[in-house]
C-alpha positions in Angstrom: 1.8 -47.0 3.0 -1.0 -45.9 5.4 -3.8 -43.5 4.5 -2.1 -40.8 6.7 1.1 -41.2 4.8 -0.7 -41.0 1.4 -2.6 -37.9 2.5 0.6 -36.3 3.8 2.4 -37.1 0.6 -0.4 -35.6 -1.5 -0.4 -32.5 0.6 3.3 -32.1 0.2 3.0 -32.5 -3.6 0.3 -29.9 -3.7 2.3 -27.5 -1.6 5.3 -28.0 -3.9 3.2 -27.3 -6.9 1.8 -24.1 -5.3 5.3 -23.0 -4.4 6.4 -23.5 -8.0 3.5 -21.6 -9.3 4.1 -18.7 -6.9 7.8 -18.7 -7.7 7.0 -18.5 -11.4 4.5 -15.6 -10.8 7.1 -13.7 -8.7 9.7 -14.3 -11.4 7.3 -13.0 -14.1 6.4 -9.9 -12.0 10.1 -9.1 -11.5 10.7 -9.4 -15.2 7.7 -7.1 -15.9 9.1 -4.6 -13.5 12.5 -4.9 -15.0 11.1 -4.2 -18.4 9.4 -1.0 -17.1 12.8 0.3 -15.9 14.2 1.3 -12.6 12.3 4.6 -12.3 9.0 2.8 -12.8 10.0 0.2 -10.3 10.6 2.9 -7.7 7.3 4.5 -8.6 5.5 1.2 -8.2 7.1 0.5 -4.8 6.3 4.0 -3.5 2.7 3.7 -4.8 2.4 0.3 -3.0 3.8 1.7 0.2 1.4 4.7 0.1 -1.5 2.5 -0.6 -0.6 0.2 2.3 -0.3 3.2 4.6 -3.6 4.6 3.6 -5.2 1.2 4.1 -3.7 0.9 7.5 -4.9 4.3 8.5 -8.4 3.6 7.2 -8.4 0.3 9.2 -7.3 2.0 12.4 -9.9 4.8 11.9 -12.7 2.2 11.3 -11.6 0.2 14.3 -11.5 3.1 16.6 -14.9 4.4 15.5 -16.4 1.0 16.1 -14.8 0.8 19.5 -16.3 4.1 20.5 -19.9 3.0 19.8 
């Protein structure tokens, strides 16, 4: 096996391990939300959407103010 094959194999193993970790974290987050109940899930989703919208508006505002200068 060449050095490139070994490096590629190691990178694939690392990516698989990271994917498993992220999958486990997502599964845990879903379980936590499920324990909170459906009303709290909706509240969390609405809060996340509003936070994202505010962040987007702030980013656009900062970008446009920088462009004017």
